[in-house]
C-alpha positions in Angstrom: -12.1 -31.7 4.1 -10.9 -29.3 6.8 -7.4 -30.7 6.6 -7.3 -30.4 2.8 -8.5 -26.8 3.1 -5.7 -25.9 5.5 -3.2 -27.7 3.2 -4.5 -25.7 0.2 -3.7 -22.4 2.0 -0.3 -23.6 3.0 0.5 -24.8 -0.5 -0.5 -21.4 -1.9 1.8 -19.6 0.5 4.7 -22.0 -0.3 4.0 -21.5 -4.0 4.0 -17.7 -3.7 7.3 -17.9 -1.8 8.9 -20.0 -4.4 7.7 -17.8 -7.2 8.7 -14.5 -5.7 11.8 -15.3 -3.8 13.2 -18.4 -5.5 13.7 -20.3 -2.3 14.4 -23.6 -3.9 18.1 -22.9 -3.7 19.7 -21.0 -0.9 22.0 -18.3 -1.9 24.4 -18.9 1.0 26.0 -21.9 2.6 25.6 -22.5 6.3 22.5 -22.7 8.5 22.7 -19.2 10.1 22.8 -17.3 6.8 20.3 -19.6 5.1 17.9 -19.1 8.0 18.4 -15.3 7.7 17.6 -15.5 4.0 14.4 -17.4 4.7 13.4 -14.8 7.4 14.0 -12.0 4.9 12.0 -13.8 2.2 9.1 -14.4 4.6 9.2 -10.7 5.6 9.2 -9.6 1.9 6.2 -11.9 1.2 4.3 -10.4 4.1 5.1 -6.8 2.9 3.9 -7.7 -0.6 0.7 -9.2 0.8 0.1 -6.2 3.1 0.5 -3.9 0.1 -1.9 -5.9 -2.0 -4.4 -5.8 1.0 -4.0 -2.1 1.5 -4.3 -1.3 -2.2 -7.1 -3.9 -2.6 -5.3 -5.6 -5.4 -6.0 -9.2 -6.1 -3.2 -11.5 -7.1 -2.9 -11.9 -10.8 -3.4 -15.4 -12.3 -0.2 -17.4 -12.7 1.6 -17.1 -16.0 4.5 -19.1 -17.3 8.0 -17.6 -17.5 7.8 -17.8 -21.2 4.6 -15.7 -21.3 6.2 -13.1 -19.0 9.3 -13.0 -21.2 7.1 -12.5 -24.3 5.3 -9.6 -22.5 8.7 -8.0 -21.6 9.9 -8.4 -25.2 6.8 -6.9 -26.6 7.0 -3.8 -24.4 
């Protein structure tokens, strides 16, 4: 159970990284620039989490891209 709990936390972090920074595809070719992109993405996620912690916001539940698009069009 402890291993699964650890994995659940890691999976959440990976999911957040994929949702916020679109890390499935690298923007650049070559290991040095790709590594730099990943470092910047990790820094951005940490800043977002720090801001949420400092402002005491909870993460919103996940919504599909279609739902987000519908909200944008309605506004």
